[in-house]
Residue frames as a rotation matrix with the C-alpha (Angstrom) as fourth column:
UNK 1
0.585 0.811 0.013 0.00
0.811 -0.585 -0.003 0.00
0.005 0.012 -1.000 -0.01
UNK 2
-0.252 -0.645 0.722 1.33
0.615 -0.682 -0.395 3.39
0.747 0.345 0.569 -1.01
UNK 3
0.102 0.217 -0.971 1.72
0.964 -0.262 0.043 5.80
-0.245 -0.940 -0.236 1.92
UNK 4
0.820 0.231 0.524 1.14
0.350 -0.926 -0.139 9.53
0.453 0.297 -0.840 2.01
UNK 5
-0.278 -0.945 0.172 4.26
0.495 -0.294 -0.818 11.58
0.823 -0.142 0.549 2.63
UNK 6
0.025 0.277 -0.961 4.15
1.000 0.003 0.027 12.65
0.011 -0.961 -0.277 6.30
UNK 7
-0.763 -0.359 -0.538 5.34
0.385 -0.920 0.068 16.22
-0.519 -0.155 0.840 5.66
UNK 8
-0.865 0.487 0.117 2.72
-0.090 -0.381 0.920 16.68
0.493 0.786 0.373 2.93
UNK 9
-0.122 0.840 -0.528 0.05
0.718 0.442 0.537 15.21
0.685 -0.313 -0.658 5.18
UNK 10
-0.227 -0.037 -0.973 0.87
0.883 -0.430 -0.189 17.68
-0.411 -0.902 0.130 7.96
UNK 11
-0.960 -0.160 -0.229 0.81
0.050 -0.905 0.423 20.55
-0.275 0.395 0.877 5.48
UNK 12
-0.608 0.793 0.034 -2.58
0.191 0.105 0.976 19.47
0.771 0.600 -0.215 4.13
UNK 13
0.109 0.675 -0.730 -4.17
0.916 0.217 0.337 19.25
0.386 -0.705 -0.595 7.56
UNK 14
-0.446 -0.353 -0.822 -2.53
0.706 -0.704 -0.081 22.46
-0.550 -0.617 0.563 8.79
UNK 15
-0.996 0.005 -0.084 -3.60
-0.055 -0.801 0.596 24.54
-0.064 0.598 0.799 5.81
UNK 16
-0.419 0.905 -0.072 -7.13
0.310 0.217 0.926 23.12
0.853 0.366 -0.371 5.67
UNK 17
-0.033 0.321 -0.947 -7.56
0.999 -0.006 -0.037 23.81
-0.018 -0.947 -0.320 9.38
UNK 18
-0.665 -0.310 -0.679 -6.45
0.363 -0.929 0.069 27.42
-0.652 -0.200 0.731 8.82
UNK 19
-0.957 0.276 0.090 -8.55
-0.014 -0.355 0.935 27.78
0.290 0.893 0.344 5.66
UNK 20
-0.181 0.943 -0.278 -11.77
0.667 0.325 0.671 26.58
0.723 -0.064 -0.688 7.19
UNK 21
-0.048 0.106 -0.993 -11.23
0.901 -0.424 -0.089 28.83
-0.431 -0.899 -0.075 10.19
UNK 22
-0.893 -0.336 -0.301 -10.52
0.165 -0.865 0.474 31.69
-0.419 0.374 0.827 7.79
UNK 23
-0.689 0.695 0.206 -13.79
0.265 -0.024 0.964 31.05
0.675 0.719 -0.168 6.00
UNK 24
0.120 0.695 -0.709 -15.67
0.970 0.069 0.232 31.22
0.211 -0.716 -0.666 9.30
UNK 25
-0.330 -0.343 -0.880 -13.94
0.627 -0.776 0.067 34.54
-0.706 -0.529 0.471 10.08
UNK 26
-0.989 0.036 0.146 -14.87
0.100 -0.571 0.815 35.96
0.113 0.820 0.561 6.66
UNK 27
-0.239 0.971 -0.029 -18.50
0.507 0.150 0.849 35.07
0.828 0.188 -0.528 7.26
UNK 28
0.083 0.216 -0.973 -18.32
0.979 -0.199 0.040 36.46
-0.185 -0.956 -0.228 10.80
UNK 29
-0.777 -0.417 -0.472 -17.07
0.328 -0.908 0.262 39.76
-0.538 0.048 0.842 9.35
UNK 30
-0.817 0.540 0.204 -19.86
0.074 -0.253 0.965 39.81
0.573 0.803 0.167 6.80
UNK 31
0.039 0.869 -0.493 -22.46
0.796 0.271 0.541 39.03
0.604 -0.414 -0.681 9.46
UNK 32
-0.329 -0.209 -0.921 -21.08
0.795 -0.588 -0.151 41.82
-0.510 -0.781 0.360 11.66
UNK 33
-0.989 -0.036 -0.146 -21.63
-0.049 -0.840 0.541 44.33
-0.142 0.542 0.828 8.82
UNK 34
-0.564 0.822 -0.076 -25.07
0.172 0.206 0.963 42.86
0.808 0.530 -0.258 8.07
UNK 35
0.082 0.608 -0.790 -26.17
0.929 0.241 0.282 43.02
0.362 -0.756 -0.545 11.69
UNK 36
-0.279 -0.321 -0.905 -24.73
0.736 -0.677 0.013 46.47
-0.616 -0.663 0.426 12.33
UNK 37
-0.631 -0.143 -0.762 -25.06
-0.179 -0.929 0.323 48.56
-0.754 0.341 0.561 9.19
UNK 38
-0.768 0.266 -0.583 -26.86
-0.592 0.053 0.804 46.71
0.245 0.963 0.116 6.41
UNK 39
-0.214 0.781 0.587 -30.37
-0.551 0.400 -0.732 45.30
-0.807 -0.480 0.345 6.53
UNK 40
-0.095 0.178 -0.979 -30.50
-0.904 0.396 0.160 42.27
0.416 0.901 0.124 4.21
UNK 41
0.159 0.256 0.954 -32.11
-0.802 0.597 -0.026 39.33
-0.576 -0.760 0.300 5.97
UNK 42
0.971 0.222 -0.091 -31.95
-0.227 0.730 -0.644 37.12
-0.076 0.646 0.759 2.89
UNK 43
0.363 -0.919 -0.151 -28.20
-0.352 0.015 -0.936 37.59
0.863 0.393 -0.318 2.51
UNK 44
-0.192 -0.405 0.894 -27.67
-0.973 -0.039 -0.226 37.17
0.126 -0.914 -0.387 6.24
UNK 45
0.599 0.498 0.627 -29.53
-0.582 0.809 -0.087 33.82
-0.550 -0.313 0.774 6.17
UNK 46
0.910 -0.303 -0.281 -27.41
-0.077 0.544 -0.836 32.53
0.406 0.783 0.472 3.23
UNK 47
0.018 -0.969 0.248 -24.17
-0.560 -0.216 -0.800 33.55
0.829 -0.125 -0.546 4.93
UNK 48
-0.003 0.040 0.999 -25.23
-0.972 0.233 -0.012 31.97
-0.233 -0.972 0.038 8.24
UNK 49
0.893 0.375 0.247 -25.98
-0.304 0.910 -0.282 28.67
-0.331 0.177 0.927 6.41
UNK 50
0.653 -0.722 -0.228 -22.65
-0.047 0.262 -0.964 28.66
0.756 0.640 0.137 4.60
UNK 51
-0.080 -0.670 0.738 -20.89
-0.860 -0.329 -0.391 29.50
0.505 -0.666 -0.550 7.88
UNK 52
0.508 0.341 0.791 -22.43
-0.735 0.650 0.192 26.38
-0.448 -0.679 0.581 9.46
UNK 53
0.973 -0.206 -0.103 -20.86
0.101 0.784 -0.613 24.20
0.207 0.586 0.783 6.74
UNK 54
0.239 -0.945 0.223 -17.50
-0.282 -0.287 -0.915 25.86
0.929 0.156 -0.335 7.33
UNK 55
0.099 -0.138 0.985 -17.83
-0.995 -0.047 0.093 25.14
0.033 -0.989 -0.142 11.06
UNK 56
0.901 0.224 0.372 -18.38
-0.241 0.971 -0.001 21.43
-0.361 -0.089 0.928 10.30
UNK 57
0.732 -0.679 -0.049 -15.27
0.203 0.286 -0.937 21.45
0.650 0.676 0.347 8.10
UNK 58
0.057 -0.735 0.675 -13.21
-0.650 -0.541 -0.534 23.32
0.758 -0.409 -0.509 10.70
UNK 59
0.449 0.176 0.876 -14.26
-0.856 0.364 0.366 20.96
-0.255 -0.915 0.314 13.52
UNK 60
0.992 -0.114 0.046 -13.13
0.122 0.944 -0.308 17.98
-0.008 0.311 0.950 11.48
UNK 61
0.380 -0.912 0.156 -9.68
0.222 -0.074 -0.972 19.49
0.898 0.404 0.174 10.79
UNK 62
0.164 -0.274 0.948 -9.42
-0.858 -0.514 0.000 20.73
0.487 -0.813 -0.319 14.38
UNK 63
0.794 0.155 0.587 -9.88
-0.464 0.779 0.422 17.14
-0.392 -0.608 0.690 15.60
UNK 64
0.853 -0.520 0.037 -7.31
0.405 0.617 -0.675 15.93
0.328 0.591 0.737 13.05
UNK 65
0.218 -0.781 0.585 -4.79
-0.371 -0.621 -0.691 18.55
0.903 -0.067 -0.425 14.24
UNK 66
0.254 -0.060 0.965 -5.26
-0.967 -0.009 0.254 17.34
-0.007 -0.998 -0.060 17.83
UNK 67
0.918 0.194 0.347 -5.43
-0.216 0.976 0.027 13.63
-0.333 -0.100 0.938 17.03
UNK 68
0.750 -0.639 0.172 -2.27
0.545 0.450 -0.708 13.70
0.375 0.624 0.686 14.90
UNK 69
0.485 -0.547 -0.682 -0.43
0.578 -0.385 0.719 16.20
-0.656 -0.744 0.130 17.10
UNK 70
-0.103 -0.438 0.893 0.11
0.932 -0.357 -0.067 18.67
0.348 0.825 0.445 14.22
UNK 71
-0.520 -0.134 -0.843 0.94
0.544 -0.813 -0.206 22.24
-0.658 -0.566 0.496 15.04
UNK 72
0.605 0.741 0.290 -1.58
0.731 -0.372 -0.572 24.70
-0.316 0.558 -0.767 13.58
UNK 73
0.097 -0.571 0.815 -0.21
0.688 -0.553 -0.469 27.60
0.719 0.607 0.339 11.60
UNK 74
-0.477 -0.387 -0.789 1.40
0.853 -0.420 -0.309 30.23
-0.212 -0.821 0.531 13.79
UNK 75
-0.993 0.023 0.118 -0.46
0.025 -0.919 0.392 32.88
0.118 0.393 0.912 11.81
UNK 76
-0.345 0.930 -0.128 -4.02
0.883 0.367 0.291 31.98
0.318 -0.013 -0.948 12.93
UNK 77
-0.019 0.389 -0.921 -4.45
0.681 -0.669 -0.297 35.29
-0.732 -0.633 -0.252 14.82
UNK 78
-0.704 -0.286 -0.650 -3.41
-0.236 -0.770 0.593 37.26
-0.670 0.571 0.474 11.73
UNK 79
-0.914 0.402 0.047 -5.64
0.217 0.389 0.895 35.19
0.341 0.829 -0.443 9.46
UNK 80
-0.210 0.867 -0.452 -8.54
0.963 0.105 -0.247 35.72
-0.167 -0.487 -0.857 11.89
UNK 81
-0.155 0.079 -0.985 -8.08
0.230 -0.967 -0.114 39.47
-0.961 -0.244 0.132 11.74
UNK 82
-0.860 -0.227 -0.458 -7.69
-0.365 -0.355 0.861 39.52
-0.358 0.907 0.222 7.96
UNK 83
-0.785 0.616 0.069 -10.68
0.564 0.664 0.491 37.24
0.257 0.424 -0.868 7.48
UNK 84
-0.003 0.790 -0.613 -12.97
0.861 -0.309 -0.404 39.39
-0.509 -0.529 -0.680 9.58
UNK 85
-0.331 -0.206 -0.921 -11.67
-0.111 -0.961 0.254 42.51
-0.937 0.187 0.295 7.84
UNK 86
-0.993 -0.050 -0.111 -12.22
-0.118 0.148 0.982 41.00
-0.032 0.988 -0.152 4.37
UNK 87
-0.506 0.862 -0.041 -15.69
0.846 0.505 0.170 39.82
0.167 0.052 -0.985 5.26
UNK 88
0.045 0.504 -0.863 -16.70
0.635 -0.681 -0.365 43.12
-0.771 -0.531 -0.350 6.84
UNK 89
-0.543 -0.359 -0.759 -15.27
-0.253 -0.792 0.555 45.15
-0.801 0.494 0.339 3.96
UNK 90
-0.979 0.196 0.055 -16.89
0.116 0.319 0.941 43.12
0.167 0.927 -0.335 1.20
UNK 91
-0.235 0.947 -0.221 -20.27
0.972 0.221 -0.084 43.21
-0.030 -0.234 -0.972 2.95
UNK 92
-0.029 0.187 -0.982 -19.99
0.343 -0.921 -0.185 46.98
-0.939 -0.342 -0.038 3.34
UNK 93
-0.857 -0.313 -0.410 -19.37
-0.273 -0.399 0.875 47.22
-0.438 0.862 0.257 -0.41
UNK 94
-0.049 0.937 -0.345 -22.72
-0.984 -0.104 -0.144 45.50
-0.170 0.332 0.928 -1.00
UNK 95
0.588 0.465 0.662 -24.28
-0.416 0.876 -0.245 42.16
-0.694 -0.131 0.708 -1.85
UNK 96
0.934 -0.243 -0.261 -22.36
-0.169 0.344 -0.924 41.68
0.314 0.907 0.280 -5.11
UNK 97
0.049 -0.981 0.189 -19.01
-0.735 -0.164 -0.658 42.17
0.676 -0.106 -0.729 -3.36
UNK 98
-0.046 -0.008 0.999 -19.95
-0.901 0.432 -0.038 39.95
-0.431 -0.902 -0.027 -0.42
UNK 99
0.801 0.414 0.432 -21.03
-0.199 0.866 -0.459 37.15
-0.564 0.282 0.776 -2.75
UNK 100
0.724 -0.626 -0.289 -17.98
-0.333 0.050 -0.942 37.66
0.604 0.778 -0.172 -4.97
UNK 101
-0.080 -0.759 0.646 -15.81
-0.990 -0.013 -0.138 37.17
0.113 -0.651 -0.751 -1.89
UNK 102
0.277 0.274 0.921 -17.39
-0.468 0.876 -0.120 33.74
-0.839 -0.398 0.370 -1.39
UNK 103
0.987 0.158 0.030 -17.10
-0.047 0.460 -0.887 32.86
-0.154 0.874 0.462 -5.09
UNK 104
0.507 -0.855 -0.108 -13.47
-0.630 -0.282 -0.724 33.94
0.589 0.435 -0.681 -5.35
UNK 105
-0.192 -0.559 0.806 -12.35
-0.951 0.309 -0.013 32.11
-0.242 -0.769 -0.591 -2.24
UNK 106
0.421 0.440 0.793 -14.28
-0.315 0.891 -0.327 28.97
-0.851 -0.112 0.514 -3.21
UNK 107
0.946 -0.138 -0.295 -12.74
-0.266 0.195 -0.944 28.96
0.187 0.971 0.148 -6.71
UNK 108
-0.015 -0.995 0.101 -9.27
-0.866 -0.038 -0.499 28.90
0.500 -0.094 -0.861 -5.14
UNK 109
-0.211 -0.039 0.977 -10.30
-0.808 0.570 -0.152 26.24
-0.551 -0.821 -0.151 -2.60
UNK 110
0.834 0.552 0.024 -11.77
-0.415 0.654 -0.632 24.08
-0.364 0.517 0.775 -5.37
UNK 111
0.607 -0.683 -0.406 -8.38
-0.359 0.220 -0.907 23.75
0.709 0.697 -0.112 -7.05
UNK 112
-0.253 -0.711 0.656 -6.59
-0.911 -0.052 -0.408 23.48
0.324 -0.701 -0.635 -3.72
UNK 113
0.115 0.387 0.915 -8.74
-0.716 0.671 -0.194 20.60
-0.689 -0.632 0.354 -2.46
UNK 114
0.950 0.227 -0.216 -8.59
-0.311 0.608 -0.731 18.85
-0.034 0.761 0.648 -5.82
UNK 115
0.222 -0.956 -0.190 -4.77
-0.595 0.021 -0.803 18.98
0.772 0.291 -0.564 -5.76
UNK 116
-0.291 -0.325 0.900 -4.77
-0.950 0.208 -0.233 17.55
-0.111 -0.923 -0.369 -2.25
UNK 117
0.655 0.601 0.458 -6.80
-0.542 0.796 -0.269 14.51
-0.526 -0.072 0.847 -3.29
UNK 118
0.789 -0.437 -0.433 -3.95
-0.224 0.451 -0.864 13.58
0.573 0.778 0.258 -5.68
UNK 119
-0.191 -0.920 0.341 -1.39
-0.703 -0.114 -0.702 13.81
0.685 -0.374 -0.625 -2.88
UNK 120
-0.047 0.244 0.969 -3.31
-0.923 0.361 -0.136 11.60
-0.383 -0.900 0.208 -0.47
UNK 121
-0.674 -0.297 -0.677 -2.65
-0.564 0.798 0.211 7.87
0.477 0.524 -0.705 -0.84
UNK 122
-0.031 0.704 -0.709 -4.57
-0.014 0.709 0.705 4.73
0.999 0.032 -0.012 0.17
UNK 123
-0.532 -0.258 -0.807 -3.45
0.747 0.306 -0.590 5.06
0.399 -0.916 0.030 3.81
UNK 124
-0.876 0.227 -0.426 -5.46
0.070 -0.813 -0.577 8.31
-0.477 -0.536 0.696 4.09
UNK 125
-0.719 0.636 0.279 -8.68
0.555 0.285 0.782 7.17
0.418 0.717 -0.558 2.47
UNK 126
0.120 0.811 -0.573 -10.95
0.985 -0.170 -0.034 8.73
-0.125 -0.560 -0.819 5.15
UNK 127
-0.193 -0.297 -0.935 -9.23
0.292 -0.927 0.234 12.11
-0.937 -0.228 0.266 4.96
UNK 128
-0.979 -0.201 0.045 -9.37
0.084 -0.188 0.979 12.03
-0.188 0.961 0.201 1.16
UNK 129
-0.399 0.906 0.141 -13.12
0.816 0.282 0.504 11.30
0.417 0.317 -0.852 1.22
UNK 130
0.212 0.433 -0.876 -13.72
0.805 -0.585 -0.095 14.13
-0.554 -0.685 -0.473 3.69
UNK 131
-0.568 -0.494 -0.658 -11.81
0.038 -0.815 0.579 16.57
-0.822 0.303 0.482 1.50
UNK 132
-0.912 0.294 0.286 -13.84
0.337 0.140 0.931 15.48
0.234 0.946 -0.226 -1.51
UNK 133
0.022 0.964 -0.265 -17.06
0.983 0.027 0.180 16.04
0.180 -0.264 -0.947 0.43
UNK 134
0.098 -0.029 -0.995 -15.90
0.530 -0.845 0.076 19.43
-0.842 -0.535 -0.068 1.69
UNK 135
-0.898 -0.430 -0.098 -14.90
0.116 -0.444 0.888 20.37
-0.425 0.786 0.449 -1.87
UNK 136
-0.523 0.788 0.326 -18.46
0.709 0.189 0.680 19.64
0.474 0.586 -0.657 -2.99
UNK 137
0.306 0.602 -0.738 -19.78
0.901 -0.434 0.019 21.87
-0.309 -0.670 -0.675 -0.20
UNK 138
-0.328 -0.526 -0.785 -17.43
0.238 -0.850 0.470 24.66
-0.914 -0.033 0.404 -1.29
UNK 139
-0.955 0.024 0.295 -18.55
0.292 -0.084 0.953 24.32
0.047 0.996 0.073 -4.93
UNK 140
-0.043 0.997 -0.063 -22.12
0.949 0.061 0.308 24.60
0.311 -0.047 -0.949 -3.71
UNK 141
0.199 0.037 -0.979 -21.23
0.624 -0.776 0.097 27.81
-0.756 -0.630 -0.178 -1.89
UNK 142
-0.814 -0.535 -0.227 -19.70
0.129 -0.547 0.827 29.15
-0.567 0.644 0.514 -5.10
UNK 143
-0.663 0.636 0.394 -22.92
0.616 0.166 0.770 28.39
0.425 0.753 -0.502 -6.96
UNK 144
0.293 0.758 -0.583 -24.99
0.947 -0.315 0.066 30.11
-0.134 -0.571 -0.810 -4.27
UNK 145
-0.228 -0.482 -0.846 -22.71
0.390 -0.841 0.374 33.14
-0.892 -0.245 0.380 -4.54
UNK 146
-0.988 -0.149 0.047 -23.19
0.097 -0.349 0.932 33.48
-0.122 0.925 0.359 -8.29
UNK 147
-0.318 0.944 0.086 -26.94
0.798 0.218 0.562 32.87
0.512 0.247 -0.823 -8.00
UNK 148
0.390 0.451 -0.803 -27.01
0.878 -0.445 0.176 35.63
-0.278 -0.774 -0.569 -5.39
UNK 149
0.985 0.164 -0.050 -25.33
0.136 -0.922 -0.363 38.29
-0.105 0.351 -0.931 -7.51
UNK 150
0.169 -0.982 -0.089 -21.56
0.176 -0.059 0.983 37.68
-0.970 -0.181 0.163 -7.51
UNK 151
0.974 0.080 0.212 -20.04
0.224 -0.179 -0.958 39.21
-0.039 0.981 -0.192 -10.64
UNK 152
0.091 -0.992 -0.086 -16.59
0.743 0.010 0.669 39.84
-0.663 -0.125 0.738 -12.07
UNK 153
0.360 0.092 0.929 -17.45
0.816 -0.513 -0.265 42.85
0.452 0.853 -0.260 -14.20
UNK 154
0.590 -0.101 0.801 -15.72
-0.087 -0.994 -0.062 46.19
0.802 -0.034 -0.596 -13.79
UNK 155
0.043 -0.542 0.840 -14.36
-0.912 -0.365 -0.189 46.89
0.409 -0.757 -0.509 -10.29
UNK 156
0.704 0.311 0.638 -15.40
-0.610 0.726 0.319 43.40
-0.364 -0.614 0.700 -9.18
UNK 157
0.849 -0.467 -0.248 -12.82
0.134 0.644 -0.753 41.90
0.512 0.606 0.609 -11.53
UNK 158
-0.081 -0.889 0.450 -10.08
-0.417 -0.380 -0.826 43.66
0.905 -0.254 -0.340 -9.57
UNK 159
0.139 0.225 0.964 -11.61
-0.990 0.054 0.130 42.59
-0.022 -0.973 0.231 -6.26
UNK 160
0.971 0.238 -0.039 -11.73
-0.241 0.961 -0.135 38.98
0.005 0.141 0.990 -7.52
UNK 161
0.448 -0.876 -0.178 -8.00
0.158 0.274 -0.949 39.05
0.880 0.397 0.261 -8.32
UNK 162
-0.223 -0.511 0.830 -7.09
-0.733 -0.474 -0.488 40.61
0.643 -0.718 -0.269 -4.96
UNK 163
0.454 0.480 0.751 -9.13
-0.862 0.449 0.234 38.02
-0.225 -0.753 0.618 -3.02
UNK 164
0.981 -0.073 -0.178 -7.75
0.000 0.926 -0.378 35.10
0.192 0.371 0.909 -5.04
UNK 165
0.173 -0.982 0.074 -4.14
-0.063 -0.086 -0.994 36.28
0.983 0.167 -0.077 -4.76
UNK 166
-0.158 -0.167 0.973 -4.52
-0.923 -0.325 -0.206 36.84
0.351 -0.931 -0.103 -1.02
UNK 167
0.760 0.508 0.404 -6.07
-0.613 0.767 0.190 33.40
-0.213 -0.392 0.895 -0.59
UNK 168
0.809 -0.497 -0.314 -3.23
0.156 0.697 -0.700 31.73
0.567 0.517 0.642 -2.51
UNK 169
-0.133 -0.875 0.465 -0.62
-0.390 -0.385 -0.836 33.55
0.911 -0.293 -0.290 -0.46
UNK 170
0.106 0.262 0.959 -2.34
-0.994 0.023 0.103 32.56
0.005 -0.965 0.263 2.80
UNK 171
0.968 0.247 -0.047 -2.46
-0.251 0.964 -0.087 28.92
0.023 0.096 0.995 1.62
UNK 172
0.455 -0.864 -0.218 1.25
0.128 0.306 -0.943 28.85
0.881 0.401 0.250 0.75
UNK 173
-0.315 -0.578 0.753 2.28
-0.652 -0.445 -0.614 30.41
0.690 -0.684 -0.237 4.05
UNK 174
0.303 0.546 0.781 -0.07
-0.949 0.244 0.197 28.30
-0.083 -0.801 0.592 6.16
UNK 175
0.874 -0.060 -0.483 1.25
-0.091 0.955 -0.282 25.04
0.478 0.290 0.829 4.69
UNK 176
0.127 -0.977 -0.170 4.77
0.317 0.203 -0.926 25.86
0.940 0.064 0.336 5.88
UNK 177
-0.751 -0.465 0.469 4.47
-0.198 -0.519 -0.832 27.97
0.630 -0.718 0.297 9.05
């Protein structure tokens, strides 16, 4: 039986733990704006539902971190702050920006999770299946975002690139540190 490289395994679990927590923080930032400044109950409900999925994902990776004695990324406090800021800022820009934030992040995560499934071998079948399931959830979130008004026209095209680049940088750093 082919075994998963231990270093790669630790990087996968560390970065997914950080990423799912980051998604929760983005949604918390958006909900803060929606509860404080913006009255959009429909958007608030969608974001709360997606946040619940992210909590399920995070709890799984949090248990894996503990069970396997893997150190989480040292940058969790920074990612928390940046996630809340990104979420709050995009929600303050309006529904299209808030939903684009979800779509942009989920498009990066789609490729990221897909790549991870190729790295995981037969010895990590359960983890691989969880990542596949979580990837499906993230793709569903992306679909919800586009159905709810996400767009990449005009200014939103720049916002999409900034969010995707930031997400990729956070992924690269979180795998290693």
